[in-house]
N, C-alpha and C positions, 0 to 999 in steps of 0.2 A: 564423466569427470566428477570427482568427489571434492567437497570442500566442507570442513567442519563448521563453517559459519552459516551454512544453509541446509535446509531439508525441503522436500517437496511434499505438500499435503495432497495435491490434486493436479493432474494435467489433463488437458482436453483430449478426448479420444479422436477428435476430428482434426485433420490438418488445417482446416479453415478456422479453427477456434470455435468458441460459443458466442453466438450473437445475443444481443439484448432480448430479442423476441423469444429466445430459447431458455431464458433464465427466470427464476422465481425467487422470492424472499419470504421467509417465515420468521416473524418477530415474536418473541415471547420472553417474559421474565425468567422462564426456566433456563434461558440461554445467557443470563447475566452471570457475572462473576460471583462465586460463593464467598461471602465475607467470613472472616475469622474473628474471634474475640480479641479485642485490643487492636484490631487491624487499622482502624481509622486514625488512631493516634500516630502509628508508624507512618502511615501515608501522609498525614499532615506534616510530620517532621521532615520526611524526605522531600516533600514539595517545597517547604519553606527553605530548605538548604539549596535546592535547585534554583529557586527564584532569586535567592541571594546571589548566586553565581550568574544567572541569566535573567535579569529583571524584566526582559521583554516577553518572556513566556507567559501564556495565559491558559487558563483551564477552559474546557469546552466539551460538550457532549460528543461522543463518538459511537459508532457501531462496534459491537463486540462479536467477532466471529467465533461461534461455538463449533460448528461443523458444516460440511457440505454433503450433498447427496446428488447422485446422477442415476436416475432410474433408467433401466434398459428401455430404449425407445421413447423415453419421456424427457421432461425438462431437467435442467440443472437447478439445484435449489441451495440458496444460502440459508443457513439457520443462524439468526442474529439476535443478540441481546443489545443492551445499552451499557455504555461505560463512559469514562471521561479521561481527559489527558492527565489530570492530577493522579488518578488511580494508576494510570500507566507508569508514571514516574515512580510512584510508591510501591509498585509490584514488579513489573517487567524490568524496569531499569534499576531497581534497588539491589543492594548487596545480598538481600535475603531471597532473591528470585529463585536461585537453585534449590533452596530449602522449601520454598513454596511449591515448586514442581514436584519434589520428592513427596511432600505431604499430600499433595493432590492425588498423586498416583496411589499412595498408601490408603488414604481415606475414602476416595471416590472413584478410583480407577481412571482418573483423568488428570494428567500432569498439568493441564492448563486451568483447572477448576478455580484456583485461588488467584489467577492473574487477570489483569484488565484486558489484555489482548485486543486493543483497538485495531480494526481492519484498515490497512493502508491500500493504496492503489499505485501502480506504476505502469509505464508504457515503453515498449520497444518502439521507438519512433523512426520510421524508415523513409528516407527522402527519395525524391524522384530520380536522383543519380546514384542510388544504391548505397547510401551512407546511413549509419545509425547514429542517433544523437545522444550524447552524454553531457552532463553538466558537472563542473567542479563546484562543490558546495562551499559556501562562505564559512568563515570561522565563527560567525555569530549564530548559526542555526543550533537548535537544541540537540540534534542527533547527528553523529558522524561528520563533524566539522572538518572541512578540507578534503573530504573523500570525493570520489567520482561516483555519480549516480545517474539514473535515468530520470526523466520528468515524472513527478508523482506527488502524492500527498494523502489526503483522507477524504472519503465521502462524509458528508455532514448531515446528521439528523436534523439540525436546525433548518437546513435547506428544504427538507421534506415537510417538517412541521409548518413552515411558512406557507406551504401550498395547501394546507388543510384548514377547515373551519375551526378546528379545536387546537389552535396554536398558542393560546394564552397559558402562562404558568409553566411549570416544569414539563419537559418533553416526556410523553408516556408512550409505551409500546402501541397501545390501541390507536394513537393519533398518527401512526405511520403506516399507511397502506402499502402492502407488499409491492404492488406494481410501481408505485412512486419511489420506493426504496431501490428497486432494481434500476430504475431510470437514473437515480442519483448516483449509484455505484458506477454505472457506465459513463454518465455524463461528467462525473467528477474528474475522471482521468483526462478528458478533453479540456476541461476547465483548467486543470493544472498545466497542461501543455501550453494553452493560450496565455496563462499568467506568467509562467516561468520562461518560456521561449519566445513569447510575444508573436504567436502565429494566429492569423485569422481562422475562425471556425470553418470557413468555406474551403480551406486548404487541407482539412483533416478528414480522413475516412471514419466511418463508424467503427468503434473499438471492437475487437474480437478478444474475448477472454481466452488466454492460453493456459491458465492454471493458477494455483495458489502456492506461494513459496513461504517458508517459515524462516525467520531470522533468529538463528540460535544465539547470537550475541545479545539479543534482547528477549531471551527466555522463550523463544518459539513464537513470537508475535507474527501474525500472518499478513501477507500482502497479496491482493488480487493483481495479477500481471496481465497486461493487454498488449495487443499488437495494433498499431495505428500507422496507416500510410499517410504521407504528406505529399501534396502535388508540387511542392517547391523543391528546387535544387538545394544542395547544401550551402552554396554561396548566398542564395536568397534567404535561407533560414538564418545563416550567420548575420546577414544584414539586419533582419528583423530583431534578432537577439540583441545586437549592439544598440538598437534604439531604446531598448528597455521596456519591460512589461510591468504589470502591477506587483509581481513578486521578484523583480530583478535583483533585489538585495539578497535573495537566498542563494545565489551562485555568483561566481567570479569569472567564469569563462565557459565557453562551449567547446566540445570536443567531438570530432566526427571520426567514426571508425567504419571501414567498409564492411558490408554485410559478410563478405567472405572471411574477413579477419575476425568478426564476431563469432562466426561458426567454427573457427579453428583456434580460437584463443585458448592457450594452455594456462592452468593454475600457476605455473611458474613465471608467466609473462609479467612484465613490469606493470602494465595497466591493470591486469586482473588483481594484483596485490593492492592496488589503490581503490578498487571498487567497493562500494557499499554492499552489504549482504543482499539487499533488495535487488540491486542491479545484477549481482551474480545469479540470484534465483531466476530473474526474468530471462537472462541469457540461457540458462540451463533449460528452461521451459521452451524458449523460442527454438533452440536446437532440436529438442525432443519432438515438438509438435509440428513446426513449420520448416525445419531445416532442409528436409529432402523434397519439399513440395514447391519451393519458389525458384 
């Protein structure tokens, strides 16, 4: 199934997905966004305008996905730089995003070179009674307000830096050990499920990476999509959700869709039209990787 809002950068060759133990992360300034002359002034202007509309937004360090690699018979590798949410607003979400992609292709052979491209995470969350969990985003969130999404967010460099001895001052690539970065990428999706759906960690399986999807509505920004099993039924999940978690304000309702309906949902379907691109990408990857194996 095709949808112009999404593209797939990578999908797991294994129907079981990729486990944390099979992944590596390589961090380098070489994988940061390439700045352009006069760039920062345009970013600051775009950020000021966005903050005026949504004063609750805040800047923060993010991982920038440059590329991924899967060696034959070897581990999966994230190649990551550092970026921030302000740069994301001023590049990927700016009106000039299309021009930046064209210039990146022309100058460096990389359409994403001048974009912040912060790495997101999302999860196909599968309940014990064969339902998949979706959330209706609130109107106060910075991206895709009112749309239907899967649980997700961002892995945080600050969480990794806080685990190291060199955590004072600005976050530096050398302060972020690859094994801790991988741990943060995989654990962040569980943290988002716990915070957004209010589920105990003990009810969630270890995440399996099913692939990387790109959101073409935000200039190709990438999201690592995972599969997570929950030992609770959909009614138990609904009960926990209604009690409210730390990030309950990010959504207004919970939606359950049977696994079979997820696997057969058509782009013309009403729910598909309401989905965020990240959720569409996760569904496409889930179908491609795990659809025939469960």
